[in-house]
Backbone as CSV, one residue per row, in Angstrom:
resi,resn,N_x,N_y,N_z,CA_x,CA_y,CA_z,C_x,C_y,C_z
1,MET,96.697,119.605,147.765,96.504,120.074,146.519,95.060,120.625,146.531
2,HIS,94.968,121.809,145.868,93.612,122.569,145.949,93.111,122.376,144.417
3,SER,91.750,122.431,144.289,91.055,122.383,143.215,90.749,123.506,142.807
4,LEU,90.580,123.943,141.468,90.458,125.392,140.675,88.995,125.603,141.139
5,TYR,88.072,124.404,141.435,86.726,124.949,141.542,86.320,125.057,143.244
6,SER,87.381,124.905,144.150,87.038,124.979,145.710,88.042,126.171,146.181
7,GLN,88.766,126.818,145.400,89.373,127.828,146.074,88.496,129.370,145.921
8,SER,88.428,129.633,147.331,87.300,130.988,147.267,88.078,132.259,146.436
9,GLY,87.133,132.644,145.726,87.770,133.953,144.993,88.592,133.878,143.719
10,ALA,89.621,133.245,143.589,90.526,132.944,142.478,89.925,132.696,141.249
11,LEU,90.264,131.206,140.804,89.734,130.772,139.468,88.610,130.358,139.505
12,SER,88.000,129.714,140.687,86.794,129.198,140.880,85.588,130.236,140.487
13,ASP,85.651,131.457,140.499,84.660,132.561,140.373,84.548,132.516,138.708
14,LYS,85.515,132.175,137.991,85.550,132.609,136.647,85.262,131.374,135.932
15,ILE,85.469,130.039,136.167,85.433,128.915,135.504,84.155,128.213,135.898
16,PRO,83.022,127.932,135.323,81.752,127.288,135.558,81.952,125.898,135.830
17,PRO,81.398,125.204,136.861,81.708,123.738,137.311,81.200,122.931,136.132
18,MET,81.713,121.977,135.714,81.333,121.126,134.770,81.202,119.660,135.311
19,LEU,80.070,119.176,135.135,79.670,117.678,135.306,79.553,116.859,134.176
20,PRO,80.368,115.603,134.121,80.157,114.709,132.910,78.805,114.352,132.865
21,ASN,78.596,114.138,131.366,77.286,113.769,131.255,77.273,112.914,129.709
22,PRO,77.695,111.871,129.782,77.958,111.041,128.415,76.576,110.921,127.398
23,SER,75.655,111.397,127.881,74.760,111.386,126.938,74.591,112.568,125.996
24,LEU,75.706,113.477,126.144,75.953,114.807,125.411,77.124,114.346,124.738
25,LEU,77.408,113.325,124.173,78.476,112.869,123.298,78.166,113.451,122.008
26,ASN,79.162,114.222,121.422,78.991,114.636,120.163,80.248,114.229,119.252
27,THR,80.032,113.369,118.442,81.161,112.669,117.506,81.483,113.491,116.362
28,GLU,80.893,114.526,115.916,80.790,115.326,114.684,82.369,115.749,114.616
29,LEU,82.967,115.704,113.437,84.229,116.269,113.289,84.149,117.619,113.442
30,SER,83.156,118.441,113.123,83.241,119.984,113.282,83.171,120.296,114.624
31,TYR,82.536,119.361,115.607,82.371,119.774,116.959,83.917,119.703,117.682
32,PHE,84.590,118.572,117.274,85.971,118.529,117.352,86.915,119.672,117.028
33,LYS,86.698,119.993,115.859,87.663,120.912,115.431,87.223,122.400,116.174
34,SER,85.905,122.664,116.560,85.402,123.755,117.196,86.224,123.759,118.362
35,LEU,86.154,122.828,119.073,86.903,122.775,120.650,88.299,122.970,120.504
36,VAL,89.084,122.488,119.362,90.319,122.628,119.364,90.519,124.279,119.032
37,GLU,89.589,124.735,118.273,89.713,126.116,118.057,89.670,127.055,119.149
38,ARG,88.736,126.423,119.962,88.311,127.360,121.083,89.544,127.285,122.206
39,ILE,90.308,125.946,122.500,91.541,126.079,123.000,92.347,126.741,122.860
40,GLY,92.755,127.059,121.583,93.592,127.991,121.056,95.082,127.880,120.967
41,HIS,95.322,126.525,121.191,96.654,125.978,121.317,97.036,125.047,120.367
42,SER,98.212,124.548,120.082,98.567,123.228,119.361,98.281,122.088,119.792
43,TYR,98.259,121.098,118.854,98.113,119.734,119.012,99.026,119.337,120.050
44,GLU,100.403,119.738,120.076,101.412,119.582,121.064,100.916,119.852,122.444
45,TRP,100.502,121.174,122.373,100.207,121.705,123.887,98.892,121.035,124.367
46,ILE,98.017,120.665,123.444,96.823,120.086,124.027,97.064,118.739,124.537
47,ALA,97.987,118.141,123.879,98.283,116.599,124.124,99.151,116.735,125.698
48,GLU,100.028,117.639,125.724,100.586,117.771,127.058,99.644,118.203,128.165
49,HIS,98.673,118.807,127.818,97.804,119.263,129.150,96.541,118.423,129.272
50,SER,96.239,117.392,128.345,95.199,116.804,128.443,95.145,115.326,128.891
51,GLY,96.243,114.688,128.405,96.728,113.234,128.609,96.091,112.645,127.346
52,ILE,95.838,113.181,126.308,95.470,112.641,124.961,96.785,112.955,123.943
53,SER,96.980,111.692,123.576,98.467,111.705,122.833,98.232,112.746,121.630
54,ARG,99.320,113.198,121.143,99.326,113.935,119.878,98.789,113.191,118.602
55,ARG,99.218,112.130,118.451,98.938,111.034,117.619,97.257,110.918,117.628
56,ARG,96.731,110.610,118.615,95.330,110.407,118.618,94.465,111.511,118.392
57,LEU,95.017,112.817,118.869,94.582,114.347,118.358,94.375,114.369,116.981
58,LEU,95.571,113.720,116.241,95.483,113.995,114.902,94.707,113.122,113.946
59,TYR,94.605,111.929,114.706,93.759,110.983,114.004,92.289,111.596,114.307
60,LEU,92.118,112.128,115.376,90.510,112.718,115.406,90.314,114.092,114.619
61,ALA,91.359,114.806,114.216,91.283,115.971,113.482,91.082,115.159,111.661
62,VAL,91.380,114.357,111.395,91.270,113.778,110.080,89.850,113.130,110.229
63,GLY,89.510,112.223,111.259,88.496,111.597,111.300,88.440,109.896,110.707
64,VAL,89.620,109.749,110.465,89.800,108.218,109.831,91.206,107.986,109.934
65,ARG,91.609,106.737,110.098,92.941,106.191,109.998,93.146,105.046,109.146
66,PHE,94.208,104.847,108.485,94.569,103.913,107.399,95.091,102.725,108.546
67,ASN,94.587,101.597,108.435,95.467,100.237,109.134,95.186,99.117,108.548
68,ARG,96.141,98.507,108.262,96.070,97.134,107.640,95.166,97.121,106.441
69,GLY,95.430,98.173,105.628,94.808,98.093,104.274,93.424,98.725,104.260
70,GLU,92.965,99.089,105.625,91.408,99.447,105.840,91.558,100.931,106.131
71,HIS,90.633,101.701,105.761,90.153,102.930,106.487,89.344,102.826,107.803
72,ARG,89.500,103.418,108.777,88.691,103.167,109.817,88.653,104.354,110.491
73,ALA,87.098,104.637,110.889,86.666,105.828,111.385,87.419,106.196,112.518
74,VAL,87.799,107.225,113.097,88.272,107.541,114.262,87.230,108.633,114.958
75,ILE,86.778,108.102,116.235,85.511,108.771,116.541,86.029,109.145,118.137
76,LEU,85.669,110.488,118.299,85.883,111.135,119.660,85.097,110.482,120.855
77,SER,85.681,109.946,121.871,85.161,109.366,122.880,84.573,110.476,123.942
78,TYR,83.459,110.000,124.837,83.083,111.047,125.771,84.218,111.533,126.610
79,PRO,85.087,110.643,127.267,86.101,111.188,128.124,86.989,112.123,127.535
80,GLU,87.404,112.022,126.023,88.066,112.928,125.487,87.519,114.159,125.239
81,GLN,86.027,113.995,124.848,85.199,115.245,124.495,85.160,115.889,125.997
82,PHE,85.004,115.557,126.816,85.055,116.172,128.307,86.123,116.854,128.560
83,ILE,87.247,116.211,128.314,88.616,116.965,128.624,88.780,118.070,127.742
84,LEU,88.402,117.959,126.566,88.703,119.161,125.654,87.740,120.162,125.779
85,GLU,86.312,119.921,126.238,85.470,120.848,126.685,85.835,121.905,127.779
86,THR,86.465,120.933,128.661,86.986,121.600,129.782,88.209,122.576,129.454
87,LEU,89.038,122.300,128.635,90.257,123.042,127.938,89.632,124.243,127.305
88,ALA,88.551,124.063,126.437,87.962,125.043,125.764,87.116,126.176,126.453
89,GLU,86.678,125.619,127.824,86.086,126.484,128.780,86.990,127.598,129.275
90,VAL,88.441,126.833,129.355,89.589,127.584,130.250,90.033,128.623,128.870
91,GLY,90.036,128.130,127.951,90.428,129.022,126.716,89.527,130.521,126.497
92,ASP,88.309,130.091,126.837,87.449,130.753,126.595,87.436,132.010,127.650
93,VAL,87.564,131.538,129.018,87.464,132.481,129.997,88.623,133.234,130.103
94,PHE,90.001,132.609,129.782,91.198,133.231,129.955,92.005,133.694,128.874
95,GLY,91.390,133.424,127.607,92.067,133.658,126.391,93.066,132.651,125.914
96,LYS,93.621,132.658,124.917,94.548,132.095,124.171,95.864,132.603,124.335
97,THR,96.669,132.302,125.441,98.071,132.794,125.762,99.213,132.040,125.526
């Protein structure tokens, strides 16, 4: 199996390598929404290509969920952020097809 980053020529020249850095966590709802906009696809498509469930994405989009009579904040985790940032980078480079 080949990595996008190790192939000479093809995609590796177009996508900048990204390294995880949890200190860059951004839990702002507006940041989540900007990543989804940059990805340019539906929540269903994002769920299918990210491993983040559609339901979780919808909770993140609202920023709160109602559970057992209480409203609870739903906050983006760093692994989710990194996955969405990676998809957003691809969306920026290759467009929203």
